[in-house]
C-alpha positions, 0 to 999 in steps of 0.5 A, spaced: 500 500 500 502 506 498 503 512 503 497 515 500 492 509 501 486 511 505 486 508 512 480 507 517 481 507 524 475 505 528 475 506 536 470 501 540 469 502 547 467 496 551 460 495 553 457 496 560 461 492 565 459 489 572 462 491 578 463 485 582 468 484 587 474 482 583 480 486 580 478 491 575 482 487 569 477 481 571 470 485 571 465 482 566 460 485 562 453 487 565 447 485 562 446 491 559 453 490 556 451 483 553 445 487 549 449 493 547 455 489 544 452 485 539 448 492 537 455 495 536 457 489 532 451 490 527 452 497 526 459 496 524 457 490 520 452 495 517 458 500 515 461 495 510 468 496 513 472 490 512 477 490 518 484 487 517 486 487 524 483 488 531 487 490 537 483 488 543 485 489 550 486 483 555 481 486 560 475 481 561 470 486 559 473 488 552 474 481 550 467 479 551 465 485 548 469 483 542 466 476 542 459 479 542 460 484 537 465 480 532 459 475 531 455 480 528 460 481 522 460 478 516 468 476 517 472 476 523 478 480 522 485 477 525 485 479 532 490 480 537 489 481 544 494 487 546 495 488 554 498 495 552 491 497 551 488 496 558 489 503 561 493 506 556 494 513 555 493 517 549 501 517 548 501 509 549 495 508 544 498 513 538 504 508 539 500 502 538 497 505 532 504 507 529 506 500 530 500 497 525 503 494 519 502 498 512 499 492 509 493 494 514 488 499 511 482 498 516 484 497 524 479 496 529 481 498 537 477 495 542 479 499 549 477 503 554 475 510 556 478 515 557 483 513 552 478 511 546 475 518 547 482 522 547 484 518 541 478 520 537 479 527 539 486 528 538 486 525 531 479 528 529 481 534 525 475 535 521 468 531 522 463 529 517 456 532 519 455 532 526 459 526 528 464 531 532 458 534 535 455 528 537 461 525 540 463 531 544 455 532 547 454 525 549 462 523 551 464 516 549 459 512 552 460 504 553 459 500 547 460 507 542 465 507 537 468 512 532 470 511 525 476 516 523 479 516 516 486 519 513 491 518 508 498 516 510 502 511 514 500 508 521 507 511 523 504 518 521 498 518 526 500 523 531 496 528 536 493 534 532 493 530 525 488 531 520 484 525 520 476 526 519 471 523 524 466 520 519 461 517 524 460 516 531 455 511 534 453 510 541 447 505 543 441 509 547 442 515 544 
């Protein structure tokens, strides 16, 4: 793929988690999360995006979200469970994206807030329609996702770049 290849990054926040007496990393999805994750998967399937790679946090709630969402996709992409996504800062998320091979055109990250919202906000230099307003008005709730496009390499992804937020979806909004 050339440097000018259009690329897409989708940032999916895990679905609603339960709060049992366990470590944060081991928290499972709540009943609402088990309903919202497949809805997010159906919406992603409806978008027609064919993902080349999914990077998924190793936390239980993100793995469960991905399992339920991925079951709705026409084709499951190559999936890598990435422990660095758990509690990742904006800089750490950008570093992970920078490691993506340039053979990947469409990347999906399944992670946590505040990182997913911070990354979407940091990359979105422009917005189609009211996507940015919707994202900023309601925050980045559980099971929400942002779709951004840009031209260039994954190594060129940085804070303040001129990616376009082409879609933002959240359940219950």
